[in-house]
N, C-alpha and C positions, 0 to 999 in steps of 0.2 A: 351450167351457167357460165357466162363470161362476165368478168368484172374488170373494167378498164379504168385505171386511175390516171387522170391527166392533171398534172400540176399546172396552175395558171402560168402564163408566160411572164417574161420580165416586166416588172412594174416600177413605177416611180418610187423613190425613197420616201419613207414617212417623214413627217415633220410636225412640230407643235401646231401648225396651222392647217395641216392636212390629215383628217381622221383616217385611220387605217382602212376603213371600209370604202373610202372614196378614192384610194390610190388607183390610178389608171395605168394601162399598159404604156410602155415606152414605144417609140418607133421600132426599136429592135424587137420588143415583145410582140408587137403586131405582126411583124415578119415571122417570128417564131411560130406564133399561133396559126397563121395562114399555112405555113409549110406542114405543120403537124396535122392540121385539119384536112389538107389534101391527102395525106397518107391515110388518115382515118377513113375518109370517104372511100378509098380504094379497098379497105379491109374490113370495115364494120359490117356486121350482119344487118339485114333489113330491119328497120324500125327499132333501133335500140332505145332503151330508156335513158334519158340524159338528165342528170341531177347536178345542180350547180349551187355553190355557196352563195350567200347574199352579197358578198363583196363585189364591188364594181369590176375589178380586174378579172375575176372568174367569169363574170357574165360577158365581158368583152372577149375573152378567150372562147367562150361558147358561141358567140355570134359568128366567129370565123368558120365554124362548122356548118352553119346554116341548117340546123335541125331544130325542131321544137325541144324546149327544155323546161324543167321545173326548178324554181328556186327553192332550195331546201335548207331551212334554218339549222337543222342538225349537222350541216356540213360547214358551218361558219368557222372562222379563224379560232383555233384552240379546240376544235372538236376532238373527241376521243376516237380511237380506232374502232372500238366496239360500236359507237353510234354510227359510224360510216357503214360498217358491215350490216347493222340492223336496218338502216335506211335502204341499203342496196338489196336486202332480202337474201344475203349470202348465208348459206350456200344453196338455198332451195328455190330461188327464183328461176322460172323457166324462160330463159332468154338472155339478153345482154344488157348490162347497165354500165353506162359511162358516168363516172364521178369526176367533176372538175372542182378541185379543191386546193388545199394548202399544205405546206410543210409546217411543222414536223408530222402532222397527222397522216398524210399519205405514205410517208416513209414507214411510220409505225404500222400501218395496215399491211404494207408489203412484207415487213419483217414478221408480223404475226402469221400471215398466210404461208410464207416460205419456211420460216424457222420455228414457228410455234411460240415465239416470245415477242413481246412488244418492245423493240429497240429503236433507237433513233437512226434509221437508215435515211439516206438522202436521195431524193428524186430531183433531177436537174430541172431548172425552170423551163416550162414548156414540154417537159418529158412525159412519156406514157409508159406505164407498166400494165401489161395485159395478162390477166389470170383466167384460167379455165378450171372449172370443177367438173370432174368426170366420175361417173359411177361405173364401177366394174363389179363383176361377180364377187370379188374378194374385198369390196369396200369402195370408198371414194378417195380420189386423189386430186390434189391441187397442182396444177401445172403452170409454170411461167411460160406463156406463149410468145411474148415479145417485150422487148424494152427498146423504146425509140426516143432519141433525143433530137432536138431541132437541128443540131449540127450535122446529123447523119441522114437527113431526108432532103 
């Protein structure tokens, strides 16, 4: 299984008049999302499942990828790492799942997969962390396949 975590790109700051779910990408965020989407198009396997938080900024990030996606309430702001892994079908899903979500949740998922503990790791805005679960004769292993930030693509 491949599990790709993509943090939404840079978004507007929150305010009392702008509900968190309505925050949109900034011009810089749109540029970040386009750059990373191009990289993903070059590397994603065919027909990945794409699951997106209900927040507007995650959906805008997903639109840059130009692939079908499903809005998943369990990926909303404040989601737990375990709910992300459950929705993704980790580690048993046969294929690739791309999750577009938020901090600190995605950092906690990365920490759990690599370190075995749920800590507050940081994923850069617009960044991707790609994990692969491989089965071997002596068991299964989680591998960090790639970490991509918008500044490097």
